[in-house]
N, CA, C and O atoms as a GROMACS GRO file, in nm:
protein
  512
    1UNK      N    1  -0.856  26.444   3.789
    1UNK     CA    2  -0.903  26.289   3.739
    1UNK      C    3  -0.837  26.232   3.896
    1UNK      O    4  -0.736  26.266   3.956
    2UNK      N    5  -0.939  26.134   3.929
    2UNK     CA    6  -0.902  26.070   4.063
    2UNK      C    7  -0.859  25.954   3.982
    2UNK      O    8  -0.908  25.926   3.873
    3UNK      N    9  -0.745  25.873   4.056
    3UNK     CA   10  -0.696  25.762   4.021
    3UNK      C   11  -0.759  25.626   4.133
    3UNK      O   12  -0.746  25.616   4.255
    4UNK      N   13  -0.816  25.548   4.051
    4UNK     CA   14  -0.836  25.449   4.179
    4UNK      C   15  -0.780  25.320   4.140
    4UNK      O   16  -0.800  25.256   4.037
    5UNK      N   17  -0.699  25.292   4.249
    5UNK     CA   18  -0.597  25.208   4.210
    5UNK      C   19  -0.550  25.132   4.368
    5UNK      O   20  -0.493  25.206   4.448
    6UNK      N   21  -0.570  25.008   4.402
    6UNK     CA   22  -0.525  24.957   4.533
    6UNK      C   23  -0.379  24.918   4.521
    6UNK      O   24  -0.350  24.809   4.470
    7UNK      N   25  -0.286  24.998   4.565
    7UNK     CA   26  -0.146  25.021   4.534
    7UNK      C   27  -0.098  24.897   4.638
    7UNK      O   28  -0.026  24.807   4.596
    8UNK      N   29  -0.143  24.901   4.772
    8UNK     CA   30  -0.028  24.819   4.865
    8UNK      C   31   0.118  24.863   4.868
    8UNK      O   32   0.216  24.792   4.886
    9UNK      N   33   0.113  25.001   4.844
    9UNK     CA   34   0.227  25.095   4.834
    9UNK      C   35   0.240  25.179   5.001
    9UNK      O   36   0.288  25.292   5.009
   10UNK      N   37   0.201  25.118   5.099
   10UNK     CA   38   0.210  25.189   5.202
   10UNK      C   39   0.315  25.290   5.216
   10UNK      O   40   0.400  25.250   5.136
   11UNK      N   41   0.366  25.416   5.278
   11UNK     CA   42   0.454  25.437   5.305
   11UNK      C   43   0.544  25.527   5.176
   11UNK      O   44   0.645  25.596   5.192
   12UNK      N   45   0.474  25.502   5.058
   12UNK     CA   46   0.548  25.551   4.937
   12UNK      C   47   0.444  25.649   4.878
   12UNK      O   48   0.324  25.648   4.906
   13UNK      N   49   0.518  25.751   4.774
   13UNK     CA   50   0.455  25.868   4.754
   13UNK      C   51   0.337  25.812   4.646
   13UNK      O   52   0.390  25.742   4.559
   14UNK      N   53   0.220  25.823   4.633
   14UNK     CA   54   0.111  25.770   4.538
   14UNK      C   55   0.035  25.895   4.499
   14UNK      O   56  -0.018  25.977   4.574
   15UNK      N   57   0.041  25.894   4.355
   15UNK     CA   58  -0.028  26.031   4.308
   15UNK      C   59  -0.178  25.930   4.297
   15UNK      O   60  -0.194  25.814   4.260
   16UNK      N   61  -0.290  26.050   4.355
   16UNK     CA   62  -0.396  26.021   4.382
   16UNK      C   63  -0.508  26.048   4.309
   16UNK      O   64  -0.609  25.980   4.286
   17UNK      N   65  -0.463  26.195   4.266
   17UNK     CA   66  -0.558  26.232   4.189
   17UNK      C   67  -0.487  26.372   4.088
   17UNK      O   68  -0.376  26.406   4.126
   18UNK      N   69  -0.520  26.419   4.016
   18UNK     CA   70  -0.502  26.547   3.935
   18UNK      C   71  -0.591  26.612   3.842
   18UNK      O   72  -0.669  26.555   3.766
   19UNK      N   73  -0.578  26.696   3.851
   19UNK     CA   74  -0.678  26.811   3.749
   19UNK      C   75  -0.634  26.950   3.758
   19UNK      O   76  -0.545  26.980   3.837
   20UNK      N   77  -0.700  27.058   3.664
   20UNK     CA   78  -0.635  27.176   3.666
   20UNK      C   79  -0.611  27.239   3.814
   20UNK      O   80  -0.686  27.245   3.911
   21UNK      N   81  -0.495  27.278   3.796
   21UNK     CA   82  -0.420  27.346   3.902
   21UNK      C   83  -0.414  27.240   4.041
   21UNK      O   84  -0.426  27.289   4.153
   22UNK      N   85  -0.400  27.132   4.026
   22UNK     CA   86  -0.359  27.058   4.126
   22UNK      C   87  -0.304  26.909   4.101
   22UNK      O   88  -0.298  26.845   3.996
   23UNK      N   89  -0.271  26.880   4.218
   23UNK     CA   90  -0.215  26.720   4.201
   23UNK      C   91  -0.218  26.649   4.354
   23UNK      O   92  -0.137  26.688   4.438
   24UNK      N   93  -0.294  26.564   4.380
   24UNK     CA   94  -0.303  26.530   4.492
   24UNK      C   95  -0.229  26.400   4.543
   24UNK      O   96  -0.289  26.293   4.531
   25UNK      N   97  -0.112  26.403   4.596
   25UNK     CA   98   0.010  26.272   4.644
   25UNK      C   99  -0.042  26.261   4.772
   25UNK      O  100  -0.067  26.353   4.850
   26UNK      N  101  -0.062  26.104   4.792
   26UNK     CA  102  -0.096  26.050   4.890
   26UNK      C  103  -0.250  26.144   4.935
   26UNK      O  104  -0.352  26.128   4.867
   27UNK      N  105  -0.248  26.232   5.046
   27UNK     CA  106  -0.355  26.289   5.130
   27UNK      C  107  -0.311  26.473   5.098
   27UNK      O  108  -0.392  26.564   5.108
   28UNK      N  109  -0.213  26.484   5.072
   28UNK     CA  110  -0.162  26.606   5.022
   28UNK      C  111  -0.197  26.692   4.891
   28UNK      O  112  -0.140  26.657   4.787
   29UNK      N  113  -0.269  26.782   4.887
   29UNK     CA  114  -0.291  26.853   4.796
   29UNK      C  115  -0.187  26.972   4.738
   29UNK      O  116  -0.157  27.065   4.813
   30UNK      N  117  -0.132  26.965   4.601
   30UNK     CA  118  -0.001  27.069   4.575
   30UNK      C  119  -0.077  27.148   4.456
   30UNK      O  120  -0.165  27.091   4.391
   31UNK      N  121  -0.042  27.268   4.433
   31UNK     CA  122  -0.085  27.352   4.348
   31UNK      C  123   0.028  27.429   4.298
   31UNK      O  124   0.008  27.539   4.246
   32UNK      N  125   0.133  27.386   4.308
   32UNK     CA  126   0.253  27.458   4.217
   32UNK      C  127   0.317  27.322   4.180
   32UNK      O  128   0.297  27.216   4.239
   33UNK      N  129   0.402  27.344   4.070
   33UNK     CA  130   0.492  27.248   4.041
   33UNK      C  131   0.586  27.177   4.143
   33UNK      O  132   0.657  27.246   4.216
   34UNK      N  133   0.589  27.040   4.151
   34UNK     CA  134   0.641  26.965   4.239
   34UNK      C  135   0.730  26.829   4.175
   34UNK      O  136   0.694  26.780   4.068
   35UNK      N  137   0.850  26.771   4.251
   35UNK     CA  138   0.911  26.665   4.220
   35UNK      C  139   0.838  26.527   4.328
   35UNK      O  140   0.784  26.541   4.437
   36UNK      N  141   0.854  26.436   4.274
   36UNK     CA  142   0.776  26.322   4.337
   36UNK      C  143   0.847  26.200   4.301
   36UNK      O  144   0.849  26.160   4.184
   37UNK      N  145   0.911  26.133   4.407
   37UNK     CA  146   0.971  26.013   4.394
   37UNK      C  147   0.901  25.906   4.488
   37UNK      O  148   0.826  25.961   4.568
   38UNK      N  149   0.906  25.762   4.499
   38UNK     CA  150   0.855  25.695   4.590
   38UNK      C  151   0.882  25.713   4.728
   38UNK      O  152   0.810  25.659   4.812
   39UNK      N  153   0.988  25.789   4.762
   39UNK     CA  154   1.029  25.836   4.915
   39UNK      C  155   1.029  25.966   4.899
   39UNK      O  156   1.000  25.995   5.015
   40UNK      N  157   1.039  26.074   4.841
   40UNK     CA  158   1.054  26.207   4.876
   40UNK      C  159   0.971  26.290   4.792
   40UNK      O  160   0.945  26.245   4.680
   41UNK      N  161   0.920  26.416   4.828
   41UNK     CA  162   0.859  26.512   4.758
   41UNK      C  163   0.926  26.638   4.780
   41UNK      O  164   0.981  26.675   4.883
   42UNK      N  165   0.911  26.712   4.645
   42UNK     CA  166   0.992  26.830   4.664
   42UNK      C  167   0.886  26.952   4.620
   42UNK      O  168   0.873  26.995   4.506
   43UNK      N  169   0.820  26.995   4.728
   43UNK     CA  170   0.716  27.097   4.681
   43UNK      C  171   0.771  27.231   4.637
   43UNK      O  172   0.877  27.267   4.687
   44UNK      N  173   0.711  27.309   4.547
   44UNK     CA  174   0.723  27.426   4.485
   44UNK      C  175   0.869  27.444   4.415
   44UNK      O  176   0.955  27.526   4.445
   45UNK      N  177   0.875  27.334   4.303
   45UNK     CA  178   0.973  27.304   4.189
   45UNK      C  179   0.987  27.422   4.144
   45UNK      O  180   0.877  27.436   4.091
   46UNK      N  181   1.047  27.526   4.124
   46UNK     CA  182   1.086  27.661   4.062
   46UNK      C  183   1.011  27.692   3.916
   46UNK      O  184   0.960  27.798   3.879
   47UNK      N  185   1.023  27.566   3.845
   47UNK     CA  186   0.933  27.626   3.680
   47UNK      C  187   0.803  27.583   3.676
   47UNK      O  188   0.773  27.464   3.686
   48UNK      N  189   0.706  27.694   3.661
   48UNK     CA  190   0.594  27.709   3.653
   48UNK      C  191   0.541  27.663   3.517
   48UNK      O  192   0.431  27.609   3.523
   49UNK      N  193   0.593  27.673   3.404
   49UNK     CA  194   0.582  27.623   3.294
   49UNK      C  195   0.706  27.610   3.231
   49UNK      O  196   0.810  27.661   3.274
   50UNK      N  197   0.692  27.512   3.083
   50UNK     CA  198   0.790  27.491   3.000
   50UNK      C  199   0.904  27.587   2.948
   50UNK      O  200   1.021  27.561   2.920
   51UNK      N  201   0.823  27.723   2.942
   51UNK     CA  202   0.930  27.838   2.886
   51UNK      C  203   1.018  27.889   2.990
   51UNK      O  204   1.124  27.950   2.968
   52UNK      N  205   0.958  27.855   3.128
   52UNK     CA  206   1.044  27.918   3.238
   52UNK      C  207   1.186  27.811   3.260
   52UNK      O  208   1.282  27.860   3.319
   53UNK      N  209   1.195  27.677   3.214
   53UNK     CA  210   1.314  27.598   3.220
   53UNK      C  211   1.462  27.663   3.197
   53UNK      O  212   1.501  27.737   3.107
   54UNK      N  213   1.522  27.618   3.293
   54UNK     CA  214   1.662  27.651   3.292
   54UNK      C  215   1.734  27.523   3.322
   54UNK      O  216   1.676  27.438   3.390
   55UNK      N  217   1.860  27.501   3.276
   55UNK     CA  218   1.930  27.384   3.328
   55UNK      C  219   1.934  27.366   3.498
   55UNK      O  220   1.928  27.255   3.551
   56UNK      N  221   1.942  27.469   3.560
   56UNK     CA  222   1.947  27.473   3.688
   56UNK      C  223   1.824  27.377   3.782
   56UNK      O  224   1.838  27.324   3.892
   57UNK      N  225   1.725  27.380   3.708
   57UNK     CA  226   1.578  27.349   3.754
   57UNK      C  227   1.631  27.170   3.742
   57UNK      O  228   1.561  27.092   3.806
   58UNK      N  229   1.717  27.127   3.684
   58UNK     CA  230   1.726  26.975   3.653
   58UNK      C  231   1.851  26.926   3.764
   58UNK      O  232   1.884  26.808   3.779
   59UNK      N  233   1.894  27.008   3.817
   59UNK     CA  234   1.990  26.950   3.896
   59UNK      C  235   1.955  26.897   4.031
   59UNK      O  236   2.026  26.803   4.066
   60UNK      N  237   1.842  26.942   4.134
   60UNK     CA  238   1.801  26.857   4.199
   60UNK      C  239   1.742  26.741   4.206
   60UNK      O  240   1.724  26.678   4.311
   61UNK      N  241   1.698  26.699   4.064
   61UNK     CA  242   1.661  26.588   3.974
   61UNK      C  243   1.776  26.517   3.957
   61UNK      O  244   1.754  26.396   3.968
   62UNK      N  245   1.894  26.542   3.934
   62UNK     CA  246   2.027  26.492   3.908
   62UNK      C  247   2.055  26.420   4.024
   62UNK      O  248   2.082  26.301   4.038
   63UNK      N  249   2.044  26.513   4.109
   63UNK     CA  250   2.090  26.451   4.255
   63UNK      C  251   2.025  26.355   4.331
   63UNK      O  252   2.073  26.305   4.432
   64UNK      N  253   1.920  26.328   4.287
   64UNK     CA  254   1.844  26.215   4.350
   64UNK      C  255   1.841  26.087   4.248
   64UNK      O  256   1.771  25.988   4.268
   65UNK      N  257   1.915  26.102   4.150
   65UNK     CA  258   1.973  25.982   4.045
   65UNK      C  259   1.856  25.888   4.031
   65UNK      O  260   1.872  25.771   4.066
   66UNK      N  261   1.728  25.932   3.977
   66UNK     CA  262   1.661  25.796   3.943
   66UNK      C  263   1.696  25.754   3.812
   66UNK      O  264   1.776  25.820   3.744
   67UNK      N  265   1.642  25.648   3.771
   67UNK     CA  266   1.656  25.567   3.670
   67UNK      C  267   1.578  25.636   3.528
   67UNK      O  268   1.623  25.628   3.414
   68UNK      N  269   1.456  25.701   3.568
   68UNK     CA  270   1.382  25.803   3.454
   68UNK      C  271   1.312  25.866   3.531
   68UNK      O  272   1.257  25.828   3.634
   69UNK      N  273   1.311  25.998   3.465
   69UNK     CA  274   1.214  26.098   3.495
   69UNK      C  275   1.122  26.104   3.387
   69UNK      O  276   1.130  26.092   3.265
   70UNK      N  277   1.012  26.133   3.485
   70UNK     CA  278   0.873  26.140   3.405
   70UNK      C  279   0.840  26.275   3.410
   70UNK      O  280   0.791  26.306   3.518
   71UNK      N  281   0.851  26.378   3.321
   71UNK     CA  282   0.824  26.538   3.311
   71UNK      C  283   0.688  26.550   3.242
   71UNK      O  284   0.663  26.519   3.125
   72UNK      N  285   0.619  26.592   3.318
   72UNK     CA  286   0.435  26.626   3.289
   72UNK      C  287   0.447  26.770   3.290
   72UNK      O  288   0.483  26.837   3.387
   73UNK      N  289   0.412  26.820   3.160
   73UNK     CA  290   0.450  26.967   3.102
   73UNK      C  291   0.281  27.032   3.097
   73UNK      O  292   0.246  27.101   3.001
   74UNK      N  293   0.203  27.004   3.191
   74UNK     CA  294   0.094  27.076   3.165
   74UNK      C  295  -0.019  26.977   3.090
   74UNK      O  296  -0.008  26.855   3.076
   75UNK      N  297  -0.138  27.066   3.044
   75UNK     CA  298  -0.236  27.020   2.980
   75UNK      C  299  -0.192  26.962   2.868
   75UNK      O  300  -0.254  26.867   2.820
   76UNK      N  301  -0.082  27.008   2.810
   76UNK     CA  302  -0.036  26.948   2.668
   76UNK      C  303   0.116  26.912   2.672
   76UNK      O  304   0.201  26.960   2.748
   77UNK      N  305   0.131  26.831   2.589
   77UNK     CA  306   0.298  26.791   2.561
   77UNK      C  307   0.359  26.892   2.516
   77UNK      O  308   0.312  26.944   2.415
   78UNK      N  309   0.461  26.942   2.569
   78UNK     CA  310   0.525  27.020   2.532
   78UNK      C  311   0.688  27.013   2.572
   78UNK      O  312   0.719  27.010   2.691
   79UNK      N  313   0.796  27.010   2.462
   79UNK     CA  314   0.941  26.959   2.503
   79UNK      C  315   1.049  27.060   2.544
   79UNK      O  316   1.093  27.137   2.458
   80UNK      N  317   1.092  27.064   2.660
   80UNK     CA  318   1.184  27.152   2.687
   80UNK      C  319   1.309  27.172   2.560
   80UNK      O  320   1.330  27.104   2.459
   81UNK      N  321   1.372  27.283   2.610
   81UNK     CA  322   1.461  27.288   2.489
   81UNK      C  323   1.585  27.189   2.528
   81UNK      O  324   1.628  27.193   2.643
   82UNK      N  325   1.631  27.119   2.452
   82UNK     CA  326   1.781  27.057   2.464
   82UNK      C  327   1.876  27.093   2.582
   82UNK      O  328   1.906  27.026   2.681
   83UNK      N  329   1.910  27.208   2.547
   83UNK     CA  330   2.028  27.254   2.664
   83UNK      C  331   1.984  27.256   2.813
   83UNK      O  332   2.066  27.268   2.904
   84UNK      N  333   1.853  27.246   2.833
   84UNK     CA  334   1.767  27.269   2.961
   84UNK      C  335   1.820  27.106   3.038
   84UNK      O  336   1.862  27.088   3.153
   85UNK      N  337   1.801  27.008   2.932
   85UNK     CA  338   1.799  26.874   2.986
   85UNK      C  339   1.901  26.806   2.962
   85UNK      O  340   1.896  26.683   2.970
   86UNK      N  341   2.027  26.879   2.926
   86UNK     CA  342   2.166  26.830   2.914
   86UNK      C  343   2.182  26.738   3.050
   86UNK      O  344   2.183  26.615   3.047
   87UNK      N  345   2.194  26.810   3.158
   87UNK     CA  346   2.221  26.751   3.290
   87UNK      C  347   2.184  26.605   3.324
   87UNK      O  348   2.244  26.534   3.404
   88UNK      N  349   2.067  26.569   3.246
   88UNK     CA  350   2.020  26.420   3.282
   88UNK      C  351   2.088  26.361   3.211
   88UNK      O  352   2.154  26.272   3.264
   89UNK      N  353   2.099  26.378   3.091
   89UNK     CA  354   2.136  26.314   2.964
   89UNK      C  355   2.252  26.262   2.997
   89UNK      O  356   2.277  26.144   2.976
   90UNK      N  357   2.376  26.382   3.079
   90UNK     CA  358   2.501  26.356   3.083
   90UNK      C  359   2.528  26.288   3.239
   90UNK      O  360   2.640  26.268   3.286
   91UNK      N  361   2.391  26.258   3.311
   91UNK     CA  362   2.397  26.161   3.432
   91UNK      C  363   2.349  26.020   3.377
   91UNK      O  364   2.336  25.925   3.454
   92UNK      N  365   2.322  26.008   3.236
   92UNK     CA  366   2.257  25.876   3.184
   92UNK      C  367   2.133  25.857   3.279
   92UNK      O  368   2.133  25.761   3.355
   93UNK      N  369   2.023  25.949   3.277
   93UNK     CA  370   1.894  25.941   3.327
   93UNK      C  371   1.790  25.972   3.228
   93UNK      O  372   1.762  26.086   3.191
   94UNK      N  373   1.727  25.846   3.183
   94UNK     CA  374   1.622  25.871   3.104
   94UNK      C  375   1.523  25.975   3.120
   94UNK      O  376   1.497  26.018   3.232
   95UNK      N  377   1.467  26.018   3.022
   95UNK     CA  378   1.378  26.101   2.999
   95UNK      C  379   1.244  26.110   2.963
   95UNK      O  380   1.248  26.155   2.848
   96UNK      N  381   1.147  26.097   2.989
   96UNK     CA  382   1.021  26.076   2.921
   96UNK      C  383   0.940  26.199   2.956
   96UNK      O  384   0.927  26.236   3.072
   97UNK      N  385   0.873  26.275   2.828
   97UNK     CA  386   0.798  26.411   2.839
   97UNK      C  387   0.677  26.358   2.781
   97UNK      O  388   0.668  26.298   2.673
   98UNK      N  389   0.553  26.396   2.892
   98UNK     CA  390   0.444  26.384   2.848
   98UNK      C  391   0.337  26.486   2.913
   98UNK      O  392   0.372  26.556   3.008
   99UNK      N  393   0.222  26.492   2.867
   99UNK     CA  394   0.144  26.580   2.942
   99UNK      C  395   0.111  26.544   3.096
   99UNK      O  396   0.112  26.425   3.125
  100UNK      N  397   0.081  26.637   3.197
  100UNK     CA  398   0.078  26.621   3.338
  100UNK      C  399  -0.001  26.501   3.376
  100UNK      O  400   0.046  26.426   3.461
  101UNK      N  401  -0.127  26.473   3.317
  101UNK     CA  402  -0.223  26.355   3.358
  101UNK      C  403  -0.116  26.212   3.317
  101UNK      O  404  -0.085  26.124   3.398
  102UNK      N  405  -0.083  26.216   3.210
  102UNK     CA  406  -0.010  26.078   3.157
  102UNK      C  407   0.110  26.063   3.274
  102UNK      O  408   0.138  25.957   3.330
  103UNK      N  409   0.165  26.170   3.294
  103UNK     CA  410   0.301  26.160   3.329
  103UNK      C  411   0.252  26.116   3.487
  103UNK      O  412   0.332  26.048   3.551
  104UNK      N  413   0.143  26.147   3.541
  104UNK     CA  414   0.062  26.077   3.698
  104UNK      C  415   0.063  25.945   3.685
  104UNK      O  416   0.125  25.870   3.760
  105UNK      N  417  -0.022  25.903   3.570
  105UNK     CA  418  -0.001  25.766   3.574
  105UNK      C  419   0.091  25.698   3.559
  105UNK      O  420   0.108  25.603   3.636
  106UNK      N  421   0.192  25.727   3.444
  106UNK     CA  422   0.288  25.648   3.432
  106UNK      C  423   0.386  25.644   3.555
  106UNK      O  424   0.427  25.534   3.590
  107UNK      N  425   0.428  25.753   3.620
  107UNK     CA  426   0.475  25.720   3.741
  107UNK      C  427   0.418  25.633   3.848
  107UNK      O  428   0.490  25.551   3.906
  108UNK      N  429   0.295  25.647   3.878
  108UNK     CA  430   0.229  25.537   3.942
  108UNK      C  431   0.261  25.380   3.880
  108UNK      O  432   0.277  25.288   3.960
  109UNK      N  433   0.266  25.364   3.782
  109UNK     CA  434   0.262  25.241   3.760
  109UNK      C  435   0.415  25.191   3.754
  109UNK      O  436   0.431  25.072   3.779
  110UNK      N  437   0.535  25.273   3.723
  110UNK     CA  438   0.634  25.273   3.731
  110UNK      C  439   0.704  25.231   3.878
  110UNK      O  440   0.791  25.149   3.905
  111UNK      N  441   0.631  25.318   3.953
  111UNK     CA  442   0.657  25.323   4.105
  111UNK      C  443   0.609  25.197   4.161
  111UNK      O  444   0.663  25.138   4.254
  112UNK      N  445   0.512  25.162   4.103
  112UNK     CA  446   0.440  24.983   4.157
  112UNK      C  447   0.528  24.880   4.124
  112UNK      O  448   0.526  24.769   4.177
  113UNK      N  449   0.616  24.922   4.021
  113UNK     CA  450   0.703  24.799   3.955
  113UNK      C  451   0.815  24.800   3.999
  113UNK      O  452   0.890  24.709   3.962
  114UNK      N  453   0.869  24.909   4.101
  114UNK     CA  454   0.984  24.911   4.186
  114UNK      C  455   1.080  24.977   4.113
  114UNK      O  456   1.195  24.964   4.155
  115UNK      N  457   1.059  25.061   3.989
  115UNK     CA  458   1.118  25.152   3.932
  115UNK      C  459   1.197  25.263   4.009
  115UNK      O  460   1.152  25.329   4.102
  116UNK      N  461   1.302  25.270   3.964
  116UNK     CA  462   1.347  25.445   4.040
  116UNK      C  463   1.289  25.546   3.973
  116UNK      O  464   1.350  25.597   3.879
  117UNK      N  465   1.173  25.587   4.006
  117UNK     CA  466   1.133  25.681   3.900
  117UNK      C  467   1.113  25.824   3.978
  117UNK      O  468   1.085  25.837   4.097
  118UNK      N  469   1.135  25.928   3.881
  118UNK     CA  470   1.102  26.068   3.962
  118UNK      C  471   1.006  26.108   3.838
  118UNK      O  472   1.029  26.090   3.718
  119UNK      N  473   0.883  26.174   3.904
  119UNK     CA  474   0.775  26.273   3.842
  119UNK      C  475   0.801  26.393   3.883
  119UNK      O  476   0.775  26.427   3.999
  120UNK      N  477   0.865  26.490   3.779
  120UNK     CA  478   0.860  26.597   3.746
  120UNK      C  479   0.765  26.680   3.692
  120UNK      O  480   0.760  26.711   3.573
  121UNK      N  481   0.665  26.727   3.807
  121UNK     CA  482   0.520  26.815   3.742
  121UNK      C  483   0.494  26.934   3.756
  121UNK      O  484   0.508  26.997   3.861
  122UNK      N  485   0.439  26.989   3.617
  122UNK     CA  486   0.384  27.143   3.612
  122UNK      C  487   0.228  27.104   3.649
  122UNK      O  488   0.171  26.994   3.657
  123UNK      N  489   0.194  27.202   3.664
  123UNK     CA  490   0.046  27.196   3.700
  123UNK      C  491  -0.039  27.214   3.564
  123UNK      O  492   0.000  27.287   3.472
  124UNK      N  493  -0.157  27.142   3.560
  124UNK     CA  494  -0.226  27.150   3.426
  124UNK      C  495  -0.315  27.282   3.452
  124UNK      O  496  -0.404  27.288   3.537
  125UNK      N  497  -0.279  27.377   3.371
  125UNK     CA  498  -0.350  27.530   3.329
  125UNK      C  499  -0.480  27.501   3.378
  125UNK      O  500  -0.539  27.396   3.353
  126UNK      N  501  -0.540  27.626   3.472
  126UNK     CA  502  -0.665  27.628   3.486
  126UNK      C  503  -0.742  27.724   3.376
  126UNK      O  504  -0.666  27.802   3.319
  127UNK      N  505  -0.872  27.730   3.339
  127UNK     CA  506  -0.907  27.812   3.251
  127UNK      C  507  -0.923  27.914   3.340
  127UNK      O  508  -0.929  27.908   3.462
  128UNK      N  509  -0.930  28.034   3.247
  128UNK     CA  510  -0.926  28.178   3.332
  128UNK      C  511  -1.058  28.233   3.269
  128UNK      O  512  -1.101  28.344   3.301
   0.00000   0.00000   0.00000
């Protein structure tokens, strides 16, 4: 899905589109899990699906110290196990879990509102 929005957010990371197997941030297409903040991009974030999560995957997120993390879990909403996200709770970082499409849209809205938001995005699965 392409997101049409006049952001006025030059120099900030804006999610332009998403679909099965890809997310476009600004003009760059990503095909593996990634972390997006208004100022930073971390490509090839290790987990490729929710079942692969381990607590260490959330360490770089904690270091970035966002106000809230929007976790996109692919085509469907799937919650990580509580022990895996404990690092975020201990750092008083909010966590919202949703499908990746909703996560992309929510990230853009919060980013435009000036919030310290971080999107951790798993790819929407492709049909085989």
